Backbone as a chain_set.jsonl record, in Angstrom:
{"seq": "XXXXXXXXXXXXXXXXXXXXXXXXXXXXXXXXXXXXXXXXXXXXXXXXXXXXXXXXXXXXXXXXXXXXXXXXXXXXXXXXXXXXXXXXXXXXXXXXXXXXXXXXXX", "coords": {"N": [[0.835, -1.182, 0.0], [0.408, 2.301, -0.663], [2.32, 4.958, 0.87], [1.079, 7.195, 3.371], [0.768, 10.612, 4.052], [1.651, 12.043, 7.2], [0.132, 14.193, 8.193], [-2.149, 14.12, 6.68], [-5.432, 14.818, 5.48], [-8.135, 13.053, 6.704], [-10.71, 12.811, 5.484], [-10.276, 13.734, 2.871], [-8.422, 11.824, 2.081], [-10.007, 9.482, 2.132], [-11.911, 10.127, 0.147], [-10.232, 10.376, -2.056], [-9.444, 7.717, -2.358], [-11.823, 6.234, -2.826], [-13.352, 7.759, -4.482], [-14.553, 9.172, -7.6], [-15.757, 8.356, -10.908], [-16.28, 5.576, -11.31], [-15.411, 3.905, -9.175], [-17.105, 3.907, -6.925], [-19.354, 2.512, -7.88], [-18.202, 0.031, -8.458], [-17.391, -0.763, -5.875], [-19.907, -0.832, -4.688], [-21.127, -3.048, -5.948], [-19.365, -5.063, -5.196], [-19.759, -5.023, -2.54], [-21.955, -6.581, -1.913], [-21.287, -9.144, -2.802], [-18.788, -11.533, -3.939], [-17.279, -11.005, -7.065], [-16.84, -11.774, -10.542], [-14.726, -10.615, -13.21], [-16.049, -10.228, -15.774], [-18.661, -10.267, -14.916], [-18.803, -7.915, -13.416], [-18.412, -6.159, -15.546], [-20.834, -6.473, -16.909], [-22.627, -5.554, -14.995], [-22.027, -2.873, -14.632], [-22.903, -0.311, -16.443], [-21.657, 1.129, -19.437], [-18.927, 1.251, -18.704], [-15.588, 0.799, -19.724], [-13.547, -2.016, -20.648], [-10.852, -1.56, -20.233], [-10.926, 0.61, -18.416], [-12.262, -0.54, -16.223], [-10.411, -2.486, -15.497], [-8.259, -0.811, -14.774], [-9.37, 0.623, -12.57], [-9.959, -1.465, -10.779], [-7.373, -2.44, -10.334], [-6.248, -0.222, -9.074], [-7.818, -0.057, -6.728], [-7.103, -2.496, -5.644], [-4.343, -2.105, -5.267], [-4.414, -0.288, -3.207], [-5.303, -1.807, -1.169], [-8.016, -2.302, -0.798], [-9.569, -3.92, -2.38], [-9.532, -7.394, -3.063], [-7.877, -9.598, -5.23], [-8.406, -12.67, -6.557], [-6.856, -15.267, -8.123], [-7.471, -18.175, -9.874], [-5.828, -21.17, -10.585], [-6.47, -22.382, -13.416], [-7.739, -23.48, -16.621], [-9.955, -22.027, -18.811], [-8.41, -19.073, -17.308], [-9.593, -18.143, -14.081], [-10.759, -15.409, -12.368], [-11.505, -13.692, -9.458], [-13.014, -11.01, -7.655], [-13.11, -9.364, -4.55], [-14.023, -7.678, -1.494], [-11.484, -6.593, 0.728], [-10.436, -7.055, 4.163], [-10.182, -4.447, 5.243], [-11.533, -3.164, 3.209], [-14.114, -4.119, 3.579], [-14.919, -2.636, 5.734], [-15.921, -0.426, 4.593], [-18.539, -0.896, 3.979], [-20.778, 0.178, 5.621], [-20.444, 2.867, 4.977], [-20.823, 2.926, 2.198], [-23.475, 2.061, 2.119], [-24.725, 4.195, 3.463], [-24.113, 6.271, 1.677], [-25.618, 5.393, -0.492], [-28.226, 5.632, 0.595], [-28.272, 8.406, 1.033], [-27.982, 9.314, -1.6], [-30.406, 8.404, -2.745], [-32.202, 9.947, -1.261], [-31.421, 12.509, -2.057], [-31.948, 12.403, -4.856], [-34.705, 12.093, -4.753], [-35.418, 14.533, -3.659], [-34.901, 16.243, -5.737]], "CA": [[0.0, 0.0, 0.0], [1.177, 3.534, -0.699], [2.475, 5.678, 2.131], [0.181, 8.324, 3.571], [1.402, 11.669, 4.837], [1.226, 12.048, 8.59], [-0.869, 15.226, 8.436], [-3.166, 14.037, 5.621], [-6.831, 14.966, 5.885], [-8.793, 11.758, 6.572], [-11.813, 12.868, 4.533], [-9.686, 13.819, 1.537], [-7.825, 10.515, 1.816], [-11.102, 8.561, 1.808], [-12.484, 10.493, -1.154], [-9.235, 10.029, -3.073], [-9.399, 6.268, -2.527], [-13.065, 5.638, -3.325], [-14.067, 8.698, -5.326], [-14.455, 9.012, -9.044], [-16.965, 7.917, -11.615], [-16.513, 4.142, -11.337], [-15.058, 3.157, -7.97], [-18.298, 3.744, -6.089], [-20.179, 1.443, -8.429], [-17.462, -1.217, -8.266], [-17.502, -1.103, -4.46], [-21.307, -1.157, -4.425], [-21.393, -4.419, -6.382], [-18.545, -5.977, -4.402], [-20.327, -4.942, -1.194], [-22.907, -7.658, -1.697], [-20.82, -10.47, -3.199], [-17.583, -11.678, -4.743], [-17.675, -10.912, -8.475], [-15.85, -11.999, -11.589], [-14.515, -9.434, -14.045], [-17.12, -10.075, -16.761], [-19.885, -9.953, -14.187], [-18.738, -6.474, -13.151], [-18.612, -5.482, -16.838], [-22.275, -6.495, -17.196], [-23.353, -4.793, -13.974], [-21.697, -1.448, -14.672], [-23.103, 0.141, -17.819], [-20.776, 2.128, -20.061], [-17.512, 1.193, -18.331], [-14.796, 0.031, -20.68], [-12.721, -3.071, -20.062], [-9.607, -0.911, -19.797], [-11.192, 1.417, -17.226], [-12.558, -1.445, -15.115], [-9.122, -3.054, -15.105], [-7.503, 0.246, -14.086], [-9.981, 0.924, -11.287], [-9.752, -2.625, -9.91], [-5.952, -2.461, -9.95], [-6.04, 0.861, -8.116], [-8.425, -0.474, -5.465], [-6.269, -3.59, -5.14], [-3.077, -1.522, -4.813], [-4.669, 0.408, -1.948], [-5.719, -2.768, -0.156], [-9.464, -2.28, -0.61], [-10.106, -5.056, -3.133], [-8.669, -8.574, -3.189], [-7.981, -10.285, -6.521], [-8.088, -14.086, -6.4], [-6.666, -15.946, -9.398], [-7.519, -19.627, -9.755], [-4.995, -21.786, -11.628], [-7.229, -23.275, -14.284], [-7.865, -23.014, -18.001], [-9.426, -20.671, -18.869], [-8.174, -18.498, -15.978], [-10.742, -17.625, -13.341], [-10.336, -14.348, -11.456], [-12.608, -13.139, -8.683], [-12.724, -9.813, -6.871], [-13.899, -9.216, -3.328], [-13.51, -6.655, -0.591], [-10.554, -7.035, 1.765], [-10.906, -6.754, 5.522], [-10.354, -2.984, 5.338], [-12.57, -2.821, 2.242], [-15.424, -4.441, 4.175], [-15.305, -1.568, 6.662], [-16.606, 0.592, 3.796], [-19.948, -1.263, 3.771], [-21.738, 1.163, 6.138], [-20.258, 4.121, 4.233], [-21.484, 2.737, 0.903], [-24.915, 2.016, 2.393], [-25.163, 5.56, 3.763], [-24.072, 7.029, 0.419], [-26.779, 4.966, -1.269], [-29.403, 6.26, 1.202], [-28.209, 9.839, 0.771], [-28.24, 9.485, -3.03], [-31.858, 8.26, -2.956], [-32.832, 11.133, -0.663], [-31.114, 13.637, -2.938], [-32.703, 12.254, -6.106], [-36.116, 12.33, -4.44], [-35.564, 15.966, -3.41], [-34.852, 16.947, -7.01]], "C": [[0.878, 1.243, 0.0], [1.274, 4.173, 0.685], [1.523, 6.859, 2.164], [0.901, 9.343, 4.427], [0.803, 11.711, 6.233], [0.101, 13.052, 8.858], [-1.966, 15.24, 7.373], [-4.566, 14.173, 6.217], [-7.545, 13.625, 5.672], [-9.93, 11.744, 5.541], [-11.295, 12.915, 3.109], [-9.061, 12.485, 1.133], [-8.9, 9.523, 1.384], [-11.685, 8.853, 0.429], [-11.509, 10.197, -2.291], [-9.257, 8.539, -3.379], [-10.652, 5.697, -3.176], [-13.852, 6.541, -4.255], [-13.875, 8.407, -6.803], [-15.727, 8.425, -9.617], [-17.283, 6.441, -11.398], [-16.283, 3.414, -10.025], [-16.253, 2.926, -7.054], [-19.175, 2.606, -6.566], [-19.502, 0.081, -8.248], [-17.61, -1.671, -6.813], [-18.928, -1.504, -4.093], [-21.599, -2.606, -4.794], [-20.542, -5.439, -5.635], [-19.028, -6.032, -2.948], [-21.211, -6.151, -0.908], [-22.354, -9.05, -1.996], [-19.461, -10.398, -3.885], [-18.021, -11.696, -6.201], [-16.508, -11.24, -9.392], [-15.815, -10.76, -12.477], [-15.682, -9.207, -15.012], [-18.464, -9.772, -16.114], [-19.932, -8.459, -13.856], [-18.963, -5.675, -14.437], [-20.103, -5.402, -17.173], [-23.058, -5.596, -16.243], [-23.155, -3.286, -14.084], [-21.811, -0.96, -16.114], [-22.089, 1.209, -18.222], [-19.325, 2.125, -19.608], [-16.776, 0.362, -19.384], [-13.976, -1.014, -19.935], [-11.436, -2.473, -19.487], [-9.812, -0.121, -18.497], [-11.502, 0.532, -16.024], [-11.267, -2.072, -14.593], [-8.319, -2.049, -14.298], [-8.052, 0.507, -12.683], [-9.801, -0.232, -10.297], [-8.306, -2.712, -9.441], [-5.655, -1.401, -8.901], [-6.604, 0.479, -6.746], [-7.634, -1.615, -4.822], [-4.959, -3.043, -4.567], [-3.232, -0.81, -3.466], [-5.224, -0.51, -0.869], [-7.202, -2.83, 0.103], [-10.128, -3.486, -1.27], [-9.059, -6.162, -3.195], [-8.946, -9.233, -4.536], [-7.511, -11.718, -6.322], [-8.025, -14.736, -7.774], [-6.64, -17.445, -9.146], [-6.729, -20.249, -10.901], [-5.763, -22.835, -12.429], [-7.275, -22.689, -15.678], [-9.335, -23.112, -18.371], [-9.263, -20.097, -17.456], [-9.465, -17.951, -15.36], [-10.203, -16.609, -12.338], [-11.582, -13.798, -10.766], [-12.117, -11.948, -7.866], [-13.666, -9.759, -5.677], [-13.297, -8.093, -2.497], [-12.556, -7.288, 0.418], [-11.166, -6.721, 3.133], [-11.142, -5.252, 5.681], [-11.425, -2.51, 4.362], [-13.971, -3.06, 2.788], [-15.871, -3.377, 5.166], [-15.992, -0.425, 5.925], [-18.101, 0.304, 3.618], [-20.928, -0.241, 4.347], [-21.637, 2.509, 5.412], [-20.985, 4.04, 2.903], [-23.001, 2.742, 1.079], [-25.456, 3.415, 2.679], [-25.137, 6.446, 2.519], [-25.252, 6.673, -0.465], [-28.051, 5.633, -0.73], [-29.431, 7.76, 0.91], [-28.521, 10.124, -0.702], [-29.717, 9.369, -3.351], [-32.598, 9.47, -2.441], [-32.627, 12.348, -1.576], [-31.912, 13.567, -4.236], [-34.187, 12.515, -5.898], [-36.382, 13.826, -4.254], [-35.557, 16.775, -4.701], [-36.215, 16.897, -7.666]], "O": [[1.959, 1.247, 0.588], [0.426, 3.956, 1.55], [1.2, 7.447, 1.133], [1.564, 8.994, 5.404], [-0.385, 11.452, 6.428], [-0.787, 12.783, 9.667], [-2.636, 16.255, 7.186], [-4.836, 13.697, 7.32], [-7.554, 13.115, 4.552], [-10.089, 10.768, 4.807], [-11.81, 12.218, 2.234], [-9.162, 12.07, -0.021], [-8.733, 8.808, 0.396], [-11.923, 7.938, -0.36], [-11.932, 9.806, -3.379], [-9.104, 8.14, -4.533], [-10.562, 4.777, -3.988], [-14.901, 6.147, -4.764], [-13.128, 7.508, -7.189], [-16.647, 8.051, -8.89], [-18.458, 6.084, -11.309], [-16.914, 2.385, -9.786], [-16.388, 1.85, -6.472], [-19.682, 1.824, -5.762], [-20.163, -0.906, -7.922], [-17.919, -2.834, -6.553], [-19.135, -2.408, -3.283], [-22.251, -3.317, -4.03], [-20.971, -6.58, -5.461], [-18.731, -6.982, -2.224], [-21.216, -6.678, 0.204], [-22.89, -10.041, -1.499], [-19.041, -9.339, -4.351], [-19.021, -12.328, -6.541], [-15.346, -11.012, -9.056], [-16.752, -9.962, -12.493], [-16.241, -8.11, -15.06], [-19.305, -9.094, -16.705], [-20.973, -7.818, -14.0], [-19.626, -4.638, -14.419], [-20.576, -4.378, -17.665], [-24.032, -4.957, -16.639], [-24.02, -2.512, -13.675], [-20.902, -1.178, -16.916], [-21.724, 2.075, -17.427], [-18.545, 2.943, -20.098], [-17.289, -0.647, -19.868], [-13.747, -0.896, -18.731], [-10.997, -2.839, -18.397], [-8.979, -0.175, -17.592], [-11.051, 0.823, -14.916], [-11.063, -2.172, -13.384], [-7.761, -2.39, -13.256], [-7.29, 0.601, -11.721], [-9.523, -0.006, -9.119], [-8.045, -3.024, -8.279], [-4.905, -1.643, -7.955], [-5.944, 0.671, -5.725], [-7.515, -1.683, -3.599], [-4.52, -3.472, -3.5], [-2.286, -0.743, -2.682], [-5.576, -0.053, 0.219], [-7.62, -3.362, 1.131], [-11.128, -4.006, -0.773], [-7.867, -5.905, -3.358], [-10.099, -9.405, -4.933], [-6.358, -11.956, -5.962], [-9.016, -14.757, -8.504], [-5.879, -17.928, -8.307], [-6.937, -19.894, -12.061], [-5.7, -24.029, -12.135], [-6.896, -21.538, -15.891], [-9.916, -24.19, -18.256], [-9.899, -20.573, -16.515], [-10.308, -17.375, -16.048], [-9.302, -16.913, -11.555], [-12.579, -13.48, -11.413], [-10.961, -11.892, -7.447], [-14.853, -10.067, -5.782], [-12.193, -7.623, -2.773], [-12.799, -8.393, 0.903], [-12.273, -6.19, 3.229], [-12.181, -4.834, 6.194], [-12.149, -1.557, 4.653], [-14.898, -2.304, 2.499], [-17.067, -3.227, 5.416], [-16.584, 0.451, 6.557], [-18.845, 1.168, 3.156], [-21.838, 0.182, 3.634], [-22.639, 3.207, 5.254], [-21.686, 4.977, 2.519], [-23.723, 3.351, 0.289], [-26.526, 3.778, 2.19], [-26.026, 7.274, 2.324], [-25.827, 7.544, -1.118], [-28.861, 6.14, -1.506], [-30.478, 8.317, 0.58], [-29.243, 11.071, -1.011], [-30.237, 10.151, -4.146], [-33.513, 9.972, -3.094], [-33.56, 13.111, -1.828], [-32.488, 14.567, -4.665], [-34.85, 13.088, -6.762], [-37.438, 14.328, -4.641], [-36.133, 17.862, -4.762], [-36.395, 17.435, -8.758]]}, "num_chains": 1, "name": "protein.A"}
């Protein structure tokens, strides 16, 4: 995992790690279950294969997502939340609730 500055803002750190167009959706779908790459591709409309790969690698590099490769032909790869990634579940759930509230208010 990358080093974090001692005086880093915790909120900014969290938003840097999980923010962006696609990471929230990836985490949302991993929140409920372990997923394979193609399953995530189907679940997330308009994401490209290249972008999904990039986002998963970034989340993996930061210790939020675990990538499990099974030694078989064809290769089987599954993604799940790590122990620290699972601590995001209540945050994701609250963001979902807030998003629904906001959309309803519009």
